[in-house]
C-alpha positions, 0 to 999 in steps of 0.5 A: 631585125629580131623575129618574134614568136607567139604561143598560146597552147597552154592553160587559159591561152587564147590567140590566133596568129595571123602574121608576123613581120619582124617585131610586128604581129597581126592577131585575132581572138578565137571564139569560145568553143561552140559559142560566139563570145570572143574577148579573152586573150592570153599568149606569150611572146619570145624574142625582141629583148630591148626592142619595142614590139607592136601587137595588133589584135584585129576584128574587135568590132565583132568581139563580145563587148566592143565597148571594153576596148577604148581606154583599155591597156593590156596586161603584161608580165615577164615573171607571171607574178607581177602584172603591169599595164602597157600602152595600148590604143583602139582604132575601130576603123582599122581591120574591123577594130584593132587594139594596138599593144606596144611593149619593150621586153626587158627579157627574152619572154613576156606574157600578155593577157586581157587581165592577169590570168588565174591558172587551174594549177594555181586554183588547185594550190589554193584549194589544197592549201585551204583544205589543210586549214583547221575547220575547213571541209572540202566538198567535191560537188561534181565532175565537169564535162571535161572531167575536172573536179568542181570543188567547194570549201565549207567552214564556220560554225554559225547559223547564217548560211553564206555563199560566195562563188566566182568565175562562172565566166572564166575569162573574168579572172578578177573573180578568182583573185578576189577569191584568193584574197577572201580565202586567205582572210577566212582561213587566217585564225587571227584575223578578226573579220574571219573569226567573226564570220566563222563564229556567226556563219556557215560559209560555202565557197566555190572559187571557180564555177567553170574549170573547163572554160578556164582551162580552155581560155574561154571568156564566158562559157563552159566546155559546150558553149553554155553561159552558166550565168543564164542557166540557174532557172533550169540547169541540166547535166548535159549543158550546165552540170556546174550550176546544177551541182551548186544549186542542188547543194544550195537547196540542201543548205539554204542561203541567207546571203550570196555574192557572185563575183564577176568582172565587167569589160566596159565599166571602169568601176567596182559596183554591185548589182542586186535583184530588183525585178524578181517576183518576190521583191519587197522593199524590206528584202531590197533594203537588205541589199542596199544596206550592204551596198552602203556599208561597202561604199563607206569601207573602201574608196575602191567601191562606188555606186554612181556607175553600174547596171540599170535596175530591172523593172518590176517583174522583169528579172531574168531568173536564169541569172544567179543573183535573181534566182538565189534571191527569189528561190531562198529570199536571200540577200544576193548580189553580183560583184563586178570588177573592171578590166580597165582601171578605176575612173575615180581612183586610178593606179596607172602602173597596174590599173585594176590588179590582182592585188587590188582584187584581193584587198577588195575581198577582205573589205567585202567580208568586213562589210558582211561582218558589219551587215550581220552585226547591225541587222 
């Protein structure tokens, strides 16, 4: 019987090997450093060419979002470019909740992840390529606690101040795939959506708000276990320098429209969350968000409004959350875009499920909806 080997000591890698017996491995997901969140996994497997392997990730009843495991199929790739899904099943009664992944490798190496990874090296390629485009300014916002740069791209000649930012939660790699699609669109000199937005807007784009958590293989936190999307009311240089730098820059530029891009573990849909419940809520301010939501719903079948988060009651909004803080602080139309780890319930694609390719296509639809939203204001 072929013995397999499993490794995770690389950019965004995260798994603990409990035991290996032939082609079966028992695994566990380590928690984020200095935090209790555990959900993101990313590892490589070698051996067992042409033979089915069985990978059992245990202890998932204690993961950050246990509801993310039923009806979920793991992502797998043999070239780290094309990611597909492999049959997986969840048994909450086995070893305190076990996801069993089955796969037959066609080559001697294969890679498994909660969602298609977006490495820091790919991030730097994205930033570098965009920074060479005409009309794009690279702004180094700050240095993270691990010593990495926090970068922002600025472009456009218009008066409307647009902020797009992603990956506050580093394990939500859907968000940076979305960003890659958005940046490719916005820097294309022939794209009509990009031309319209660059004409009417000044765009501020932060593709990765949490480089430290990304490299470390975290789900939700930075180098010192801080959930950045709870820090927006009182960010600090000690706990959340990333948020402090972004919010300070927002104070300098102002904000008219903002989209914070995320992924959701349990809900099999793309949806938006708004800023209901903030102190300065008004029907007029709320209608700005609802109008954008209606436009996006009309533009793409990958978006829907039936599934999502419940609306926050009046006066109960958590101003530590980015969307609420930005809407309250600037009177902006702010929103959180959520994409699934699973496939879309209403519009499935069984081979890949929700995928990097679909994230990138959705980004252009979101930008096209923004252009229409501005034109019809």
